[in-house]
C-alpha positions, 0 to 999 in steps of 0.5 A: 671311069666316072660313069662306072663309079656312078653306076657302082654307087647307084647299085650300092645304094639300091642294094643298101635300100633293099637290105633295109627294107626288102628281105623277101622270101620264097616259100613257093619253092619247097625244101629239097629235104624235110626241114627240122622243126626248130620251134622249141629251140627258138622258144628257148632262145626267146625265153632266155632273152626274156630272162635277161630283160627282166634281170636287167630291170630288176637290177635297176629296181633294186638300185632305186629301192636301195636309194629310197631305203637310204642303203646306197650312198646319197651321191648316187641317188636322185631326190626321193620324188625322182627316185619314186618316179623312176621306180614306177617307170621301171615297174611299168609294162612299157618298160618291160616291153622296151627291155624285151624289144632291145633284147630281141628286136634291137640290133644294128639296122637293118638287122635285129638280134633275133633275125641275126641269130636265126640266120647264124645259129647252129641249130641242134636239129638239121637241116635247119634252113633252106634257100632255093637256088638263084636259077629256081627262085621266083626272083631270078629275073630280079637279082637284087631281090634274090640277094636279100632273100631270107632262108626258109625255116620250120617252127611248130610245123609252119614254114616261113622266111627268117625275116618273119622273126624280125618282123615279129619282134621289131615291127611288132614292137612298133605296132605295140607302141602305136597302140599304147600311144592311142590308149594314152589318148583314151581311144577305144581298143579297136581304134588303137589297133586299127591305127597300128594296122593302118601304119603297117599297110602304109609301110608295105605300100611304101618303104617296106614293100612296093617302093623297094621290092614291088611286093606287098607282103600279107605275111609280113603284116601278119607277123607284125600283128602277131608281134604286137600280140606278143608284146601285149602278152608280156603283161596282159592276158590276150585272146587268140581265137577262143583261147585265153593266154595268160600274161608271161610276167607279173610283178611280185613284191615289186620285181618282175617275175615269170608267171607261174601259170603253166600256160604262160610258161608253155606259150612263150612263142608257139601261139604266135606262129601260124601259116599266116607267115608262109608267103606261098599259102598267104601270098603277096601282091606283086606289082605288074610293072615290066611284067614282074608279076607275070614272070613270077607266075610263070616260074611258079607254074613251071618250077614250083608246082610239080613239087607241090603236086608230088608232096600233096597228091591228094590235095585239090584246088579247094584244099589250098583255096580254103587255106588261103581264105582262112589266112585273110584274117588273124584268128578273126582279126583284121591284120591288114590283108590286101584283097586282090584278084591277082594273087599267085596262089598254090590253088590257082597255079598248081591245082 
């Protein structure tokens, strides 16, 4: 009995650790029916959470201003110097990013508000999600990984696991904070971004990747990087390839407001979604320990490839090799892609 309890405790710990760090996904197995595109509805959700974030900040800004103007009762206010400092903090880009993070990337660990919403929301368009069966999954030889597998969704023509939304808004904020700390030390922008990317690489080599699942996910790193850009874009113009994206928010008479620029309104989410998030097109690196990689390669060839050849009858090996090559960088920027000759690619496995 004691041995059974120990084994049970061990399994519980393993599942808990994996639930914190290993939300894997499987885009090798294609949906049995075309998925509805959820891009606009998810963007509505993001926009509403942005609105809530600035409403809260603006309420606090109004309260501090009332103190300075001696409208509020004095016993509710700090000294004028502290009030002015608090006001400056509320009007800073870091305060805005933090408020947005709490709304979208926050939640009870290991979950995020946005990730939980993606997995539980009843979307208007159906079918909204796809999860391959255990018997067909690339993780059928690793039941505990299958327990944490994320469902596949489609946004703006791109299919990826719901875990990428969590990466976008949670780890993306971690990247943003690393960059901001580096900027505070007057480090060059390239060096600041490199520090964030290096942190991401470290997490995939350890507690978000190899240590708990045997997987180094390039797609996760791409989502982290896109999330960093998302947070930067809240208050700054950013460039995605050759395109300039204006900031989402501006300070107007001391209060946060949505930028009236049409491009800013229309590009809340779409510019940050790309095939980089798809773990079949942008493959992960699987460890070879105990034949793990070999088993996955065999499953992909036998189980997944027939569907790819059926759906893309005119595609060639070069078609998918070209797609994979384009995903090694995020619009010409280094996001942490790990080069390897051991990838299980659609080009190499199916064509």
